[in-house]
PDB file of N, CA, C and O in Angstrom:
ATOM      1  N   MET A   1      43.418-100.625 -22.871  1.00  0.00           N
ATOM      2  CA  MET A   1      43.467-101.874 -22.131  1.00  0.00           C
ATOM      3  C   MET A   1      43.561-103.025 -23.137  1.00  0.00           C
ATOM      4  O   MET A   1      42.695-103.180 -23.998  1.00  0.00           O
ATOM      5  N   ALA A   2      44.595-103.807 -23.020  1.00  0.00           N
ATOM      6  CA  ALA A   2      44.822-104.929 -23.924  1.00  0.00           C
ATOM      7  C   ALA A   2      43.934-106.108 -23.537  1.00  0.00           C
ATOM      8  O   ALA A   2      43.677-106.362 -22.360  1.00  0.00           O
ATOM      9  N   VAL A   3      43.478-106.815 -24.558  1.00  0.00           N
ATOM     10  CA  VAL A   3      42.640-107.990 -24.345  1.00  0.00           C
ATOM     11  C   VAL A   3      43.456-109.217 -24.733  1.00  0.00           C
ATOM     12  O   VAL A   3      44.089-109.253 -25.788  1.00  0.00           O
ATOM     13  N   SER A   4      43.431-110.212 -23.867  1.00  0.00           N
ATOM     14  CA  SER A   4      44.221-111.408 -24.124  1.00  0.00           C
ATOM     15  C   SER A   4      43.659-112.198 -25.305  1.00  0.00           C
ATOM     16  O   SER A   4      42.510-112.008 -25.702  1.00  0.00           O
ATOM     17  N   GLU A   5      44.466-113.066 -25.847  1.00  0.00           N
ATOM     18  CA  GLU A   5      44.046-113.924 -26.955  1.00  0.00           C
ATOM     19  C   GLU A   5      42.878-114.811 -26.536  1.00  0.00           C
ATOM     20  O   GLU A   5      41.957-115.039 -27.320  1.00  0.00           O
ATOM     21  N   ALA A   6      42.913-115.306 -25.314  1.00  0.00           N
ATOM     22  CA  ALA A   6      41.824-116.147 -24.812  1.00  0.00           C
ATOM     23  C   ALA A   6      40.517-115.344 -24.739  1.00  0.00           C
ATOM     24  O   ALA A   6      39.443-115.860 -25.047  1.00  0.00           O
ATOM     25  N   GLN A   7      40.625-114.089 -24.333  1.00  0.00           N
ATOM     26  CA  GLN A   7      39.430-113.247 -24.259  1.00  0.00           C
ATOM     27  C   GLN A   7      38.884-112.981 -25.655  1.00  0.00           C
ATOM     28  O   GLN A   7      37.669-112.999 -25.852  1.00  0.00           O
ATOM     29  N   HIS A   8      39.760-112.736 -26.630  1.00  0.00           N
ATOM     30  CA  HIS A   8      39.328-112.557 -28.021  1.00  0.00           C
ATOM     31  C   HIS A   8      38.581-113.793 -28.510  1.00  0.00           C
ATOM     32  O   HIS A   8      37.536-113.672 -29.150  1.00  0.00           O
ATOM     33  N   ARG A   9      39.098-114.961 -28.219  1.00  0.00           N
ATOM     34  CA  ARG A   9      38.430-116.196 -28.635  1.00  0.00           C
ATOM     35  C   ARG A   9      37.060-116.315 -27.984  1.00  0.00           C
ATOM     36  O   ARG A   9      36.089-116.703 -28.635  1.00  0.00           O
ATOM     37  N   ALA A  10      36.981-115.979 -26.695  1.00  0.00           N
ATOM     38  CA  ALA A  10      35.712-116.061 -25.981  1.00  0.00           C
ATOM     39  C   ALA A  10      34.688-115.075 -26.558  1.00  0.00           C
ATOM     40  O   ALA A  10      33.517-115.419 -26.719  1.00  0.00           O
ATOM     41  N   ILE A  11      35.121-113.877 -26.862  1.00  0.00           N
ATOM     42  CA  ILE A  11      34.229-112.867 -27.454  1.00  0.00           C
ATOM     43  C   ILE A  11      33.724-113.350 -28.806  1.00  0.00           C
ATOM     44  O   ILE A  11      32.527-113.287 -29.083  1.00  0.00           O
ATOM     45  N   ASN A  12      34.627-113.828 -29.640  1.00  0.00           N
ATOM     46  CA  ASN A  12      34.242-114.314 -30.962  1.00  0.00           C
ATOM     47  C   ASN A  12      33.301-115.510 -30.873  1.00  0.00           C
ATOM     48  O   ASN A  12      32.359-115.619 -31.659  1.00  0.00           O
ATOM     49  N   LYS A  13      33.548-116.399 -29.931  1.00  0.00           N
ATOM     50  CA  LYS A  13      32.679-117.557 -29.737  1.00  0.00           C
ATOM     51  C   LYS A  13      31.284-117.094 -29.331  1.00  0.00           C
ATOM     52  O   LYS A  13      30.292-117.606 -29.850  1.00  0.00           O
ATOM     53  N   TYR A  14      31.195-116.141 -28.418  1.00  0.00           N
ATOM     54  CA  TYR A  14      29.897-115.605 -28.000  1.00  0.00           C
ATOM     55  C   TYR A  14      29.172-114.984 -29.194  1.00  0.00           C
ATOM     56  O   TYR A  14      27.983-115.229 -29.397  1.00  0.00           O
ATOM     57  N   ARG A  15      29.885-114.187 -29.976  1.00  0.00           N
ATOM     58  CA  ARG A  15      29.279-113.521 -31.129  1.00  0.00           C
ATOM     59  C   ARG A  15      28.761-114.525 -32.157  1.00  0.00           C
ATOM     60  O   ARG A  15      27.700-114.324 -32.749  1.00  0.00           O
ATOM     61  N   ARG A  16      29.512-115.602 -32.366  1.00  0.00           N
ATOM     62  CA  ARG A  16      29.070-116.637 -33.312  1.00  0.00           C
ATOM     63  C   ARG A  16      27.806-117.334 -32.813  1.00  0.00           C
ATOM     64  O   ARG A  16      26.906-117.635 -33.596  1.00  0.00           O
ATOM     65  N   LYS A  17      27.745-117.588 -31.510  1.00  0.00           N
ATOM     66  CA  LYS A  17      26.610-118.317 -30.948  1.00  0.00           C
ATOM     67  C   LYS A  17      25.395-117.420 -30.741  1.00  0.00           C
ATOM     68  O   LYS A  17      24.276-117.918 -30.613  1.00  0.00           O
ATOM     69  N   ASN A  18      25.599-116.113 -30.706  1.00  0.00           N
ATOM     70  CA  ASN A  18      24.519-115.170 -30.398  1.00  0.00           C
ATOM     71  C   ASN A  18      24.435-114.068 -31.452  1.00  0.00           C
ATOM     72  O   ASN A  18      24.409-112.882 -31.122  1.00  0.00           O
ATOM     73  N   LYS A  19      24.393-114.473 -32.727  1.00  0.00           N
ATOM     74  CA  LYS A  19      24.402-113.503 -33.824  1.00  0.00           C
ATOM     75  C   LYS A  19      23.245-112.529 -33.737  1.00  0.00           C
ATOM     76  O   LYS A  19      23.445-111.325 -33.896  1.00  0.00           O
ATOM     77  N   ALA A  20      22.047-113.016 -33.490  1.00  0.00           N
ATOM     78  CA  ALA A  20      20.873-112.138 -33.453  1.00  0.00           C
ATOM     79  C   ALA A  20      20.991-111.116 -32.329  1.00  0.00           C
ATOM     80  O   ALA A  20      20.693-109.939 -32.532  1.00  0.00           O
ATOM     81  N   ARG A  21      21.416-111.543 -31.162  1.00  0.00           N
ATOM     82  CA  ARG A  21      21.553-110.630 -30.017  1.00  0.00           C
ATOM     83  C   ARG A  21      22.652-109.598 -30.287  1.00  0.00           C
ATOM     84  O   ARG A  21      22.484-108.415 -29.993  1.00  0.00           O
ATOM     85  N   THR A  22      23.768-110.049 -30.844  1.00  0.00           N
ATOM     86  CA  THR A  22      24.878-109.150 -31.166  1.00  0.00           C
ATOM     87  C   THR A  22      24.429-108.120 -32.194  1.00  0.00           C
ATOM     88  O   THR A  22      24.757-106.940 -32.069  1.00  0.00           O
ATOM     89  N   GLN A  23      23.689-108.547 -33.201  1.00  0.00           N
ATOM     90  CA  GLN A  23      23.201-107.636 -34.233  1.00  0.00           C
ATOM     91  C   GLN A  23      22.209-106.636 -33.637  1.00  0.00           C
ATOM     92  O   GLN A  23      22.236-105.457 -33.988  1.00  0.00           O
ATOM     93  N   TYR A  24      21.349-107.087 -32.755  1.00  0.00           N
ATOM     94  CA  TYR A  24      20.393-106.211 -32.084  1.00  0.00           C
ATOM     95  C   TYR A  24      21.122-105.121 -31.305  1.00  0.00           C
ATOM     96  O   TYR A  24      20.792-103.942 -31.429  1.00  0.00           O
ATOM     97  N   ILE A  25      22.101-105.507 -30.513  1.00  0.00           N
ATOM     98  CA  ILE A  25      22.858-104.553 -29.701  1.00  0.00           C
ATOM     99  C   ILE A  25      23.603-103.560 -30.592  1.00  0.00           C
ATOM    100  O   ILE A  25      23.647-102.366 -30.295  1.00  0.00           O
ATOM    101  N   ASN A  26      24.189-104.056 -31.683  1.00  0.00           N
ATOM    102  CA  ASN A  26      24.897-103.188 -32.630  1.00  0.00           C
ATOM    103  C   ASN A  26      23.967-102.153 -33.234  1.00  0.00           C
ATOM    104  O   ASN A  26      24.289-100.965 -33.258  1.00  0.00           O
ATOM    105  N   ARG A  27      22.819-102.594 -33.723  1.00  0.00           N
ATOM    106  CA  ARG A  27      21.870-101.686 -34.364  1.00  0.00           C
ATOM    107  C   ARG A  27      21.341-100.649 -33.381  1.00  0.00           C
ATOM    108  O   ARG A  27      21.186 -99.479 -33.730  1.00  0.00           O
ATOM    109  N   LYS A  28      21.068-101.074 -32.163  1.00  0.00           N
ATOM    110  CA  LYS A  28      20.593-100.159 -31.135  1.00  0.00           C
ATOM    111  C   LYS A  28      21.646 -99.085 -30.855  1.00  0.00           C
ATOM    112  O   LYS A  28      21.316 -97.907 -30.721  1.00  0.00           O
ATOM    113  N   SER A  29      22.881 -99.486 -30.770  1.00  0.00           N
ATOM    114  CA  SER A  29      23.980 -98.551 -30.525  1.00  0.00           C
ATOM    115  C   SER A  29      24.143 -97.558 -31.671  1.00  0.00           C
ATOM    116  O   SER A  29      24.341 -96.366 -31.438  1.00  0.00           O
ATOM    117  N   VAL A  30      24.061 -98.043 -32.902  1.00  0.00           N
ATOM    118  CA  VAL A  30      24.187 -97.166 -34.074  1.00  0.00           C
ATOM    119  C   VAL A  30      23.056 -96.140 -34.078  1.00  0.00           C
ATOM    120  O   VAL A  30      23.292 -94.958 -34.326  1.00  0.00           O
ATOM    121  N   ALA A  31      21.835 -96.583 -33.806  1.00  0.00           N
ATOM    122  CA  ALA A  31      20.686 -95.679 -33.793  1.00  0.00           C
ATOM    123  C   ALA A  31      20.844 -94.609 -32.718  1.00  0.00           C
ATOM    124  O   ALA A  31      20.626 -93.425 -32.973  1.00  0.00           O
ATOM    125  N   LYS A  32      21.219 -95.030 -31.527  1.00  0.00           N
ATOM    126  CA  LYS A  32      21.389 -94.089 -30.416  1.00  0.00           C
ATOM    127  C   LYS A  32      22.468 -93.064 -30.729  1.00  0.00           C
ATOM    128  O   LYS A  32      22.271 -91.868 -30.514  1.00  0.00           O
ATOM    129  N   ASN A  33      23.602 -93.521 -31.235  1.00  0.00           N
ATOM    130  CA  ASN A  33      24.693 -92.601 -31.542  1.00  0.00           C
ATOM    131  C   ASN A  33      24.328 -91.642 -32.668  1.00  0.00           C
ATOM    132  O   ASN A  33      24.727 -90.478 -32.639  1.00  0.00           O
ATOM    133  N   PHE A  34      23.577 -92.113 -33.655  1.00  0.00           N
ATOM    134  CA  PHE A  34      23.125 -91.220 -34.714  1.00  0.00           C
ATOM    135  C   PHE A  34      22.249 -90.121 -34.132  1.00  0.00           C
ATOM    136  O   PHE A  34      22.436 -88.943 -34.437  1.00  0.00           O
ATOM    137  N   ILE A  35      21.301 -90.504 -33.300  1.00  0.00           N
ATOM    138  CA  ILE A  35      20.380 -89.530 -32.711  1.00  0.00           C
ATOM    139  C   ILE A  35      21.141 -88.522 -31.848  1.00  0.00           C
ATOM    140  O   ILE A  35      20.898 -87.319 -31.942  1.00  0.00           O
ATOM    141  N   LEU A  36      22.042 -88.998 -31.027  1.00  0.00           N
ATOM    142  CA  LEU A  36      22.745 -88.114 -30.095  1.00  0.00           C
ATOM    143  C   LEU A  36      23.809 -87.249 -30.765  1.00  0.00           C
ATOM    144  O   LEU A  36      24.099 -86.150 -30.291  1.00  0.00           O
ATOM    145  N   ASN A  37      24.391 -87.730 -31.860  1.00  0.00           N
ATOM    146  CA  ASN A  37      25.552 -87.029 -32.411  1.00  0.00           C
ATOM    147  C   ASN A  37      25.364 -86.412 -33.787  1.00  0.00           C
ATOM    148  O   ASN A  37      26.083 -85.474 -34.134  1.00  0.00           O
ATOM    149  N   ASN A  38      24.422 -86.907 -34.583  1.00  0.00           N
ATOM    150  CA  ASN A  38      24.346 -86.466 -35.972  1.00  0.00           C
ATOM    151  C   ASN A  38      22.979 -85.996 -36.439  1.00  0.00           C
ATOM    152  O   ASN A  38      22.890 -85.270 -37.428  1.00  0.00           O
ATOM    153  N   ALA A  39      21.930 -86.383 -35.767  1.00  0.00           N
ATOM    154  CA  ALA A  39      20.575 -86.121 -36.260  1.00  0.00           C
ATOM    155  C   ALA A  39      20.249 -84.631 -36.283  1.00  0.00           C
ATOM    156  O   ALA A  39      20.583 -83.882 -35.364  1.00  0.00           O
ATOM    157  N   THR A  40      19.587 -84.231 -37.364  1.00  0.00           N
ATOM    158  CA  THR A  40      19.082 -82.870 -37.472  1.00  0.00           C
ATOM    159  C   THR A  40      17.673 -82.831 -36.885  1.00  0.00           C
ATOM    160  O   THR A  40      17.120 -83.871 -36.528  1.00  0.00           O
ATOM    161  N   SER A  41      17.103 -81.657 -36.788  1.00  0.00           N
ATOM    162  CA  SER A  41      15.722 -81.529 -36.300  1.00  0.00           C
ATOM    163  C   SER A  41      14.763 -82.305 -37.186  1.00  0.00           C
ATOM    164  O   SER A  41      13.826 -82.936 -36.698  1.00  0.00           O
ATOM    165  N   GLU A  42      15.004 -82.254 -38.495  1.00  0.00           N
ATOM    166  CA  GLU A  42      14.154 -82.989 -39.427  1.00  0.00           C
ATOM    167  C   GLU A  42      14.284 -84.494 -39.224  1.00  0.00           C
ATOM    168  O   GLU A  42      13.291 -85.219 -39.269  1.00  0.00           O
ATOM    169  N   ASP A  43      15.505 -84.958 -39.002  1.00  0.00           N
ATOM    170  CA  ASP A  43      15.736 -86.384 -38.738  1.00  0.00           C
ATOM    171  C   ASP A  43      14.978 -86.819 -37.492  1.00  0.00           C
ATOM    172  O   ASP A  43      14.324 -87.862 -37.481  1.00  0.00           O
ATOM    173  N   ILE A  44      15.071 -86.014 -36.451  1.00  0.00           N
ATOM    174  CA  ILE A  44      14.417 -86.366 -35.189  1.00  0.00           C
ATOM    175  C   ILE A  44      12.904 -86.396 -35.354  1.00  0.00           C
ATOM    176  O   ILE A  44      12.241 -87.288 -34.825  1.00  0.00           O
ATOM    177  N   ALA A  45      12.353 -85.432 -36.079  1.00  0.00           N
ATOM    178  CA  ALA A  45      10.909 -85.419 -36.320  1.00  0.00           C
ATOM    179  C   ALA A  45      10.477 -86.671 -37.070  1.00  0.00           C
ATOM    180  O   ALA A  45       9.472 -87.288 -36.720  1.00  0.00           O
ATOM    181  N   MET A  46      11.227 -87.047 -38.095  1.00  0.00           N
ATOM    182  CA  MET A  46      10.907 -88.246 -38.876  1.00  0.00           C
ATOM    183  C   MET A  46      11.023 -89.493 -38.002  1.00  0.00           C
ATOM    184  O   MET A  46      10.173 -90.381 -38.068  1.00  0.00           O
ATOM    185  N   LEU A  47      12.070 -89.560 -37.188  1.00  0.00           N
ATOM    186  CA  LEU A  47      12.266 -90.715 -36.315  1.00  0.00           C
ATOM    187  C   LEU A  47      11.161 -90.819 -35.269  1.00  0.00           C
ATOM    188  O   LEU A  47      10.715 -91.919 -34.942  1.00  0.00           O
ATOM    189  N   LEU A  48      10.723 -89.685 -34.746  1.00  0.00           N
ATOM    190  CA  LEU A  48       9.625 -89.713 -33.779  1.00  0.00           C
ATOM    191  C   LEU A  48       8.350 -90.268 -34.409  1.00  0.00           C
ATOM    192  O   LEU A  48       7.619 -91.028 -33.773  1.00  0.00           O
ATOM    193  N   ASP A  49       8.084 -89.888 -35.660  1.00  0.00           N
ATOM    194  CA  ASP A  49       6.928 -90.456 -36.366  1.00  0.00           C
ATOM    195  C   ASP A  49       7.078 -91.967 -36.515  1.00  0.00           C
ATOM    196  O   ASP A  49       6.124 -92.716 -36.305  1.00  0.00           O
ATOM    197  N   CYS A  50       8.268 -92.406 -36.875  1.00  0.00           N
ATOM    198  CA  CYS A  50       8.523 -93.848 -37.025  1.00  0.00           C
ATOM    199  C   CYS A  50       8.363 -94.573 -35.694  1.00  0.00           C
ATOM    200  O   CYS A  50       7.818 -95.676 -35.641  1.00  0.00           O
ATOM    201  N   ILE A  51       8.838 -93.952 -34.627  1.00  0.00           N
ATOM    202  CA  ILE A  51       8.739 -94.553 -33.297  1.00  0.00           C
ATOM    203  C   ILE A  51       7.273 -94.685 -32.891  1.00  0.00           C
ATOM    204  O   ILE A  51       6.862 -95.726 -32.379  1.00  0.00           O
ATOM    205  N   LYS A  52       6.490 -93.642 -33.116  1.00  0.00           N
ATOM    206  CA  LYS A  52       5.058 -93.691 -32.780  1.00  0.00           C
ATOM    207  C   LYS A  52       4.357 -94.794 -33.554  1.00  0.00           C
ATOM    208  O   LYS A  52       3.525 -95.515 -33.003  1.00  0.00           O
ATOM    209  N   GLN A  53       4.693 -94.927 -34.833  1.00  0.00           N
ATOM    210  CA  GLN A  53       4.091 -95.970 -35.670  1.00  0.00           C
ATOM    211  C   GLN A  53       4.469 -97.356 -35.146  1.00  0.00           C
ATOM    212  O   GLN A  53       3.615 -98.235 -35.036  1.00  0.00           O
ATOM    213  N   ARG A  54       5.729 -97.546 -34.829  1.00  0.00           N
ATOM    214  CA  ARG A  54       6.197 -98.839 -34.320  1.00  0.00           C
ATOM    215  C   ARG A  54       5.566 -99.152 -32.974  1.00  0.00           C
ATOM    216  O   ARG A  54       5.188-100.293 -32.706  1.00  0.00           O
ATOM    217  N   GLN A  55       5.453 -98.134 -32.129  1.00  0.00           N
ATOM    218  CA  GLN A  55       4.842 -98.312 -30.818  1.00  0.00           C
ATOM    219  C   GLN A  55       3.383 -98.768 -30.968  1.00  0.00           C
ATOM    220  O   GLN A  55       2.915 -99.638 -30.234  1.00  0.00           O
ATOM    221  N   GLN A  56       2.689 -98.175 -31.915  1.00  0.00           N
ATOM    222  CA  GLN A  56       1.296 -98.570 -32.170  1.00  0.00           C
ATOM    223  C   GLN A  56       1.234-100.020 -32.655  1.00  0.00           C
ATOM    224  O   GLN A  56       0.368-100.778 -32.220  1.00  0.00           O
ATOM    225  N   GLU A  57       2.132-100.406 -33.540  1.00  0.00           N
ATOM    226  CA  GLU A  57       2.176-101.793 -34.023  1.00  0.00           C
ATOM    227  C   GLU A  57       2.388-102.763 -32.865  1.00  0.00           C
ATOM    228  O   GLU A  57       1.729-103.800 -32.789  1.00  0.00           O
ATOM    229  N   LEU A  58       3.297-102.429 -31.976  1.00  0.00           N
ATOM    230  CA  LEU A  58       3.571-103.307 -30.832  1.00  0.00           C
ATOM    231  C   LEU A  58       2.382-103.366 -29.883  1.00  0.00           C
ATOM    232  O   LEU A  58       2.068-104.423 -29.336  1.00  0.00           O
ATOM    233  N   ASN A  59       1.721-102.222 -29.688  1.00  0.00           N
ATOM    234  CA  ASN A  59       0.518-102.205 -28.834  1.00  0.00           C
ATOM    235  C   ASN A  59      -0.587-103.050 -29.442  1.00  0.00           C
ATOM    236  O   ASN A  59      -1.297-103.760 -28.729  1.00  0.00           O
ATOM    237  N   ASP A  60      -0.734-102.974 -30.773  1.00  0.00           N
ATOM    238  CA  ASP A  60      -1.746-103.776 -31.449  1.00  0.00           C
ATOM    239  C   ASP A  60      -1.466-105.271 -31.314  1.00  0.00           C
ATOM    240  O   ASP A  60      -2.398-106.069 -31.214  1.00  0.00           O
ATOM    241  N   GLN A  61      -0.195-105.652 -31.310  1.00  0.00           N
ATOM    242  CA  GLN A  61       0.188-107.066 -31.160  1.00  0.00           C
ATOM    243  C   GLN A  61      -0.156-107.564 -29.760  1.00  0.00           C
ATOM    244  O   GLN A  61      -0.548-108.718 -29.587  1.00  0.00           O
ATOM    245  N   ASP A  62      -0.010-106.696 -28.763  1.00  0.00           N
ATOM    246  CA  ASP A  62      -0.270-107.086 -27.392  1.00  0.00           C
ATOM    247  C   ASP A  62      -1.758-107.297 -27.114  1.00  0.00           C
ATOM    248  O   ASP A  62      -2.124-108.036 -26.200  1.00  0.00           O
ATOM    249  N   ASN A  63      -2.592-106.660 -27.887  1.00  0.00           N
ATOM    250  CA  ASN A  63      -4.047-106.755 -27.659  1.00  0.00           C
ATOM    251  C   ASN A  63      -4.676-107.847 -28.467  1.00  0.00           C
ATOM    252  O   ASN A  63      -5.887-108.055 -28.388  1.00  0.00           O
TER     253      ASN A  63
END
């Protein structure tokens, strides 16, 4: 599906104005695709430990 020049400009304008959100979405996508397509059992075990640690940090911030 071809995207018009006006649509390209609009996308680029959004990305410039929302760098942090765009970067967040990109990183989330990369992480998900790595887990679903490339991660080994060892990778998943390590990531689960990291997730548990991060979850605890976030819970501590909420309290």
